[in-house]
C-alpha positions in Angstrom: -7.5 -13.1 -29.7 -4.4 -14.1 -30.6 -4.4 -17.8 -32.4 -2.5 -19.0 -29.2 -4.8 -18.5 -26.4 -6.7 -21.7 -25.3 -9.9 -20.7 -26.1 -9.1 -19.9 -29.9 -6.8 -22.8 -30.3 -9.4 -25.0 -29.0 -11.6 -23.7 -31.7 -9.1 -24.3 -34.2 -7.6 -27.7 -33.4 -10.4 -29.7 -34.9 -9.4 -28.4 -38.3 -5.9 -28.4 -37.4 -6.3 -32.0 -36.7 -8.0 -32.7 -40.1 -5.0 -30.7 -41.9 -2.8 -33.3 -40.5 -4.9 -36.6 -41.8 -5.1 -35.1 -45.2 -1.5 -34.5 -45.5 -0.9 -38.1 -44.3 -3.6 -39.5 -46.9 -1.7 -37.4 -50.1 1.9 -38.6 -49.0 0.7 -42.1 -48.9 -1.3 -41.5 -52.1 1.9 -40.5 -53.9 3.9 -43.0 -52.5 2.1 -45.6 -53.6 2.1 -44.3 -56.8 6.2 -44.5 -56.9 7.1 -41.2 -55.9 9.7 -40.0 -53.5 9.1 -37.1 -51.3 12.0 -34.4 -51.6 12.7 -31.7 -49.4 14.0 -28.3 -51.5 15.9 -25.5 -49.6 14.4 -22.6 -49.2 17.5 -20.4 -49.5 17.9 -19.4 -53.2 19.7 -17.3 -55.3 16.4 -16.3 -57.2 13.0 -16.3 -55.9 11.4 -16.8 -59.3 11.2 -14.3 -61.9 7.2 -13.6 -62.4 6.7 -9.7 -62.8 4.5 -9.4 -59.7 6.1 -12.2 -57.5 7.4 -10.3 -54.5 10.3 -12.3 -52.2 11.6 -11.9 -48.6 15.4 -11.0 -49.2 17.8 -12.0 -46.8 21.9 -12.1 -46.5 24.2 -15.2 -46.6 27.4 -14.3 -44.5 30.7 -16.1 -45.0 33.5 -17.1 -42.9 35.2 -14.2 -44.5 32.6 -11.8 -43.3 31.5 -11.0 -47.1 27.7 -11.1 -47.5 25.6 -11.8 -50.3 21.9 -11.6 -51.0 19.6 -14.5 -50.9 16.0 -15.0 -50.9 13.6 -17.1 -49.2 11.9 -19.3 -52.1 8.4 -18.6 -53.6 8.5 -22.3 -54.8 10.3 -25.3 -54.8 10.1 -25.3 -58.6 13.7 -24.0 -59.6 15.4 -26.9 -57.4 12.6 -29.6 -58.1 13.4 -29.5 -61.7 17.3 -29.6 -61.0 16.3 -32.8 -59.7 14.7 -34.2 -62.4 17.9 -33.1 -64.7 19.9 -34.8 -62.1 17.6 -38.2 -62.8 14.7 -37.8 -60.5 11.2 -39.2 -62.4 8.5 -38.7 -60.0 8.8 -36.0 -57.0 6.7 -34.4 -54.6 7.4 -31.9 -52.0 5.3 -30.2 -49.3 7.4 -27.0 -49.2 7.3 -24.1 -47.0 7.5 -21.0 -49.3 7.3 -17.2 -48.7 5.1 -14.6 -50.7 5.6 -11.1 -49.4 2.8 -8.7 -50.5 0.2 -11.4 -50.0 -2.3 -11.3 -47.0 -5.9 -12.0 -47.1 -8.5 -14.9 -46.8 -6.8 -16.8 -49.5 -3.1 -15.8 -49.2 -0.6 -15.8 -46.1 3.4 -14.5 -46.6 4.2 -18.2 -45.2 2.6 -20.9 -46.7 2.4 -24.7 -47.9 3.0 -25.5 -51.4 2.5 -29.2 -52.5 4.6 -29.3 -55.8 4.9 -32.5 -57.7 6.6 -33.3 -61.2 6.2 -36.7 -63.9 9.1 -37.1 -66.0 8.3 -38.2 -69.7 4.5 -37.9 -69.2 2.1 -35.3 -70.6 0.1 -32.9 -68.8 -3.1 -34.4 -68.5 -1.4 -37.1 -66.3 -0.9 -34.2 -63.7 -4.1 -32.4 -64.7 -5.5 -36.4 -63.5 -3.8 -36.4 -60.3 -4.9 -32.8 -59.3 -8.4 -34.0 -59.8 -7.7 -36.9 -57.7 -6.6 -34.8 -54.7 -9.8 -33.0 -54.4 -11.5 -36.2 -54.4 -9.2 -37.6 -51.7 -9.9 -34.3 -49.6 -13.5 -34.9 -49.5 -12.9 -38.5 -48.9 -10.7 -37.9 -45.8 -12.4 -34.7 -44.2 -15.5 -34.1 -45.9 -17.8 -34.9 -48.9 -17.9 -31.8 -50.3 -15.5 -28.5 -50.9 -17.2 -25.6 -49.4 -15.9 -21.8 -49.3 -18.2 -18.7 -48.6 -21.6 -20.0 -49.5 -20.1 -22.2 -52.8 -20.2 -25.7 -52.9 -18.4 -28.3 -55.3 -18.4 -31.7 -55.5 -15.1 -33.1 -56.3 -16.5 -36.6 -57.4 -18.8 -35.0 -60.0 -16.9 -34.7 -63.4 -14.6 -31.9 -63.9 -15.7 -28.9 -66.4 -13.1 -28.2 -68.6 -12.7 -24.9 -70.1 -10.1 -23.3 -72.5 -9.1 -19.4 -71.6 -10.2 -18.5 -74.7 -13.9 -20.0 -73.9 -13.9 -18.9 -70.6 -13.5 -15.1 -71.9 -16.2 -15.8 -74.1 -18.5 -16.9 -72.0 -18.4 -14.9 -68.9 -16.7 -12.0 -70.3 -18.3 -11.7 -73.9 -14.2 -10.9 -75.0 -12.9 -12.9 -77.8 -9.2 -13.3 -76.6 -7.8 -15.0 -79.2 -8.5 -11.8 -81.5 -6.1 -10.0 -79.4 -3.2 -12.2 -79.9 -0.4 -12.6 -82.5 0.3 -15.9 -83.9 3.3 -16.3 -81.2 1.0 -15.5 -79.0 1.8 -12.2 -77.9 -0.9 -9.6 -76.4 -2.2 -6.9 -78.1 -3.1 -3.9 -75.8 -5.0 -2.1 -77.7 -7.5 -4.7 -79.1 -7.6 -5.9 -75.4 -8.6 -2.5 -74.2 -11.1 -1.9 -76.7 -13.0 -5.0 -76.0 -12.6 -5.2 -72.2 -14.3 -1.5 -72.3 -17.0 -3.1 -74.2 -17.7 -5.7 -72.0 -17.8 -3.2 -69.0 -14.6 -3.9 -67.3 -12.7 -0.7 -66.1 -9.1 -0.6 -67.5 -6.9 2.3 -67.8 -4.9 3.5 -70.8 -1.7 2.7 -68.7 -2.7 -1.4 -68.5 -0.8 -3.4 -70.8 -1.8 -6.6 -72.4 -1.3 -8.7 -69.1 -2.9 -6.2 -66.7 -5.9 -6.5 -68.5 -6.1 -10.0 -68.8 -5.4 -10.4 -65.3 -8.2 -8.1 -64.4 -10.8 -9.9 -66.9 -10.0 -13.1 -65.3 -9.8 -12.1 -61.6 -13.1 -10.3 -61.8 -15.5 -11.8 -64.4 -13.7 -15.3 -64.9 -12.4 -16.8 -61.9 -15.4 -16.2 -59.6 -17.5 -18.4 -61.9 -15.4 -21.4 -61.7 -15.7 -24.6 -60.0 -19.1 -23.7 -58.2 -20.7 -27.0 -58.5 -18.2 -29.3 -59.8 -14.4 -29.1 -60.2 -13.2 -26.7 -63.2 -9.9 -27.2 -65.4 -8.9 -23.9 -66.9 -6.6 -24.7 -69.7 -4.6 -23.5 -72.3 -3.2 -20.1 -71.2 -2.3 -17.8 -73.5 1.9 -18.2 -74.3 2.5 -14.9 -72.7 0.6 -15.9 -69.5 2.9 -19.4 -69.1 6.3 -18.2 -69.1 7.3 -21.3 -67.5 5.5 -23.7 -69.8 5.8 -25.5 -73.4 3.9 -23.8 -76.3 0.8 -25.6 -77.5 2.0 -27.8 -80.5 -1.6 -27.4 -81.7 -1.6 -23.7 -81.7 1.4 -21.4 -80.9 -1.0 -18.9 -79.3 -1.7 -20.4 -76.4 0.7 -23.1 -73.9 0.1 -26.3 -72.0 -0.6 -24.5 -68.8 -3.6 -25.2 -66.6 -5.1 -24.1 -63.5 -8.0 -26.1 -61.1 -10.9 -24.5 -59.4 -13.2 -25.2 -56.9 -15.9 -23.0 -55.3 -14.3 -19.8 -56.9 -11.2 -20.4 -55.7 -7.7 -21.5 -57.4 -6.6 -24.7 -56.2 -3.5 -25.7 -58.6 -1.5 -24.0 -61.4 0.5 -26.5 -63.3 2.4 -27.0 -67.0 3.7 -28.9 -69.5 7.0 -27.6 -68.3 9.4 -25.6 -70.6 12.7 -27.1 -71.0 14.7 -24.9 -73.7 17.0 -22.7 -71.9 17.2 -20.0 -74.2 13.5 -19.4 -74.8 13.7 -19.2 -70.9 16.0 -17.1 -70.5 14.1 -14.5 -72.6 10.7 -14.7 -70.8 12.5 -14.1 -67.7 14.5 -11.2 -68.8 11.0 -9.9 -70.3 9.4 -9.9 -67.1 12.0 -8.6 -64.8 12.2 -5.6 -67.2 8.3 -5.2 -66.5 9.0 -5.7 -62.9 11.6 -3.3 -62.4 9.5 -0.4 -64.6 6.5 -1.2 -61.9 8.5 -2.1 -58.7 12.0 -0.6 -59.3 13.5 -4.0 -58.7 14.2 -7.0 -60.6 15.6 -10.9 -59.2 18.6 -12.2 -60.5 18.3 -15.1 -62.9 19.5 -18.7 -61.3 22.0 -19.5 -63.8 22.3 -23.0 -62.3 18.7 -23.4 -63.1 18.6 -22.3 -66.8 21.7 -24.8 -67.2 19.8 -27.5 -65.8 17.3 -27.1 -68.2 19.3 -28.5 -71.3 19.6 -31.7 -69.0 15.9 -32.0 -68.3 13.7 -34.6 -69.6 10.3 -33.5 -70.8 7.7 -33.4 -68.1 5.0 -31.8 -66.2 4.4 -30.5 -63.2 1.8 -28.7 -60.9 2.0 -26.5 -57.9 -1.0 -26.8 -55.1 -2.1 -24.8 -52.7 -2.4 -27.4 -49.9 -3.5 -24.6 -46.8 -6.4 -23.6 -49.3 -7.2 -27.1 -50.2 -7.4 -28.1 -46.4 -9.6 -24.7 -46.4 -12.2 -25.9 -48.5 -12.5 -29.4 -47.2 -13.2 -28.5 -44.1 -15.5 -25.4 -44.7 -12.6 -23.3 -43.2 -13.5 -19.1 -44.2 -9.7 -18.1 -43.4 -6.1 -19.3 -44.4 -5.4 -18.8 -41.3 -7.8 -21.2 -39.4 -5.7 -24.1 -41.0 -2.2 -22.6 -40.2 -0.8 -23.9 -37.0 0.9 -20.9 -35.9 -0.4 -17.9 -38.7 1.6 -14.5 -38.5 -1.0 -12.2 -37.4 1.2 -9.0 -37.2 
């Protein structure tokens, strides 16, 4: 049935009311800590420069009738970091974001991303923020997080795993042995280890492709099944917007937060070097063009702002997914007020 039939809406409405209660509680939680709520614009010159990120394109027509391409943003990240460069220090945004080629139980082409930043603070601070939001969701909506038979107690002490530890434990693969001292992946080395571990990879898969397959098939389903899991220290080549770890150049200050086998948040100690950031973006766009025949422009304004941005940490959290798990809803469309069903 369409979502707008009275019967269907009556079934979904209790979940949507809980969504509103949780949004109100989160807003109050941030404001009590001195955060400022911002509203980043959705129309951008670059939607993001990750290889497998797909955006919606539109055109802006001027008064002279001339038009140029723009995109709906896939994240408010570039704009939020410009605000940090402008002098903001603690900001959050309940951003409506748009991603093409994404449909499923956990994915919708239009969704809400809760994104926040702390200037002059290490990324441990935003990890603590993320864990606090899981507890808040449980306090406001229900005592546990649930998804497809899995249950997670957000008040339990979180499990902390480095990506390398998770690959060793769940896939039997020594991931760090496939990285150069600078964090570049060796596809031949990872392919051999993946095949020994029974993961189906092809000769055409590069290091990043194989990393994603192993993470998706062997690691992610095992994370956060009883208590939250912080997966940290991603390989540098899988953390294009994150600072390199001062402890080990093979890994970066990137983490993801999991509950019930579901990724809820992705955060960084933010990279502020415009030269390094440009190089990473251009490398990703070269691969995107090879795979998909398309590349997105770089946001030159963003790269210029990076030179003025203070050290900072930030997180993007899938608000709809958090609502799903807090209410026990089986599908992301159950917690969207007007889901796109076509």
